[in-house]
N, C-alpha and C positions, 0 to 999 in steps of 0.2 A: 229110450227110443230104439233099443235093440230088439228087432223082431225075432220071433222063434222060427227056426227053419223046420218045416214039416216034410219037405221032400225036395227032390231034384227033377227037373224036366229034362228029358233027353234032347240033345241037339247034335248036329253033325259038325264036329270041329274041322272037318276037311272042306266044308262048304266055304267058298271064298268070302261070302257075305258075313260069315261068323268069325272071320279073322279077328283075333283080339278078345273074343268072348271067353271068359274063364269059368263062368258058371251061370246056370239058369235055375233058380230055386223057387220053391213055393214057400213063402214066409207069411207070418201073420202077427197081428197085434190083437190080443185077446181072441175073439172068434171070427175075425175077418181075414180071409186069405188073399194075398197079393202075390205078385211075381217080382222077384228081385234078380236083375241081370248084372253080373259083374263083368265089366269090359276093361281091358287094359290096352291102351293105345300102343300098337306095335312099334311106333317110331320113338315116342317119348317115354314109354313105360308108365305113364300116369294112369291110375286106376279110377274108373268112373263106375258109379252104382246107379242103376235105374230101377225105380219102383213103378210097376205098371200092372194093368189088368189086361193088356193087349195080348193076343195069342199069336202074333207074328213071330217069325224066326228071331232069335235074340240079336243077331247082327243087324237085322232090319230095324229093330227098335233103336239100337245105337245109332244107326245111320239117320233115322228120322229125327232123333234128338239133335244131331249135329247139323241137319238141314233146316231145323226149325227157324234159326235166325234168317236164313236165306229166304224161306217162305214169307216171313214177316216183312223182309225188305221188298219182296215182290208185291205184297199187298200195299206197302207204302208207295211203290211206283204207281200202282193202279189208282190209289186214292189221291195222292198229292201231285204226282208228275203228269199223270194222264187225266186228272180231274174227274175220275169216275167215283163219285161219292155216295150215290144212292141207287136204289133199284128203279128200273124203268117201269115195271108193272108187278102185279102180284100173281103168283101161280108158278107151278113147276115148269111149265113150258117156257114162260117168259124168263125165269131165272136161268134155265139151261141155255137159252138163246143168248142172253146177256153174257153169261160166263164164257161161252164159246167166242163171242165177238171180242170180249176183253182179252182173252188169251191170244186171239189173232192180232189184235192191236199191239199187244206186248211182243209177240213173236216177229212181226214184220220189222220193227226197228232193230231187233236182235239180228235178224238175217241181213239187214242192211249193214250193220256194224261188222258182221263177218265178211261181207263183200269188200268193205273198206280195208279190213285187215289183210285180205289177199293182195291188196295194192300197197301194203306196207304202212297204212294209216291206222294206228292203234290208239287206244285210250291210255296214252303214256302217263298221264297224271294219276289215273286210277292204279295202274301197275306200280308206279313209284310209291303211292300211299300204302298199297298192300305190302310191298317189299319192306318199307319202313316199319309197318306194324309187325310183320313176321320177324324182323330183326330184334324187336323189343320182346316179343313173346312168340313161342312156337305156333305154327299154324294149327288149325283144328285137327283132331285125330283123323287119320286115314284120308288125306286130301283126295284120293281117288274116288271117295264117296261123293264129292261135290264138284267134280270136274264139269266143265261145260256151262257153268252158270255165268251169265254175262251181266255186268252192272251197267245200267243205263243212267248216265248222269243227266241232271236237269239241263245242263248246257247242251248236251247232245240232242235231247228231245226238243228243246226250243229251236235249235238250228234246223233240225229235220222238219219240224212243223213249219218254220219260216220258208224253207226251200220248197216244200210241197205247196204251201199257200201261194207263193209267188212264182211257181213253176220254173224254178231255177234249173237251167240245163246241167246235166251231170258233169260236164267238163268245167263249168263255172263253180259248181258246188264242191268239187274235190279239194281245192286249196282252202276253202272255208272250213271244211271238216278237218283237214290236216292241222290247221292252226288251233282250232277249238279242242281237238282231242289231245294235243300236245301239252297245253297249259290251261289253267283256269283263267278266264278273262273277266 
C-alpha cells in the first residue's frame, strides 16, 4: 500500500492555514494519481497523512478533516435534537430555503447561549466533559481551527423550547438555565 511519489505540489509554508503541513505530493497506485498531504500537528508532533483529490490548500484539507466530526455532530443536532429528519419539498429552491431555515434555527439557540454566557451562565457540564476528555487524550490538532463551535445539549434545547412555548419571562428563565447548564438533570 505504498504509493509512488510522482511529484510535489507547491504550497506557501508561511500561510497560517498551512501551519503544520510538511508536504503536498502527487502520488499514485498503478495509473491513478492522488494527492497526499503530510501534516504534523504543531502542538503534539503527531503526523497525519491525508489522501485526497481535492485541490484546496493543504492546510485547508487538514482543517476540514479535523472539522469533520463537528460537522457530523451538527447534522446530528438537526436530525435528532431539532427533529428535522426529511425534506419539506423537492427542488433546488425548496432545499435552499429549508437549509437556510435550519441554519437559522441552529444559530438562534447558539446566540442565546452566548447571551447567557455573558451573564456568567455557561454549559459547565459540557466544559467539564471536554476537560476530562482532553486530560485523557490531547485535543485535536490546532484547536484554533475549531474555535467558536458551540455544543447544544438536548437538555438546553428542551428547556429553550419549553420557555418559548410557555412564554416564560426572561427573569424567570435565567435561574432555570443556570441550573440546567451547570448539571445534567
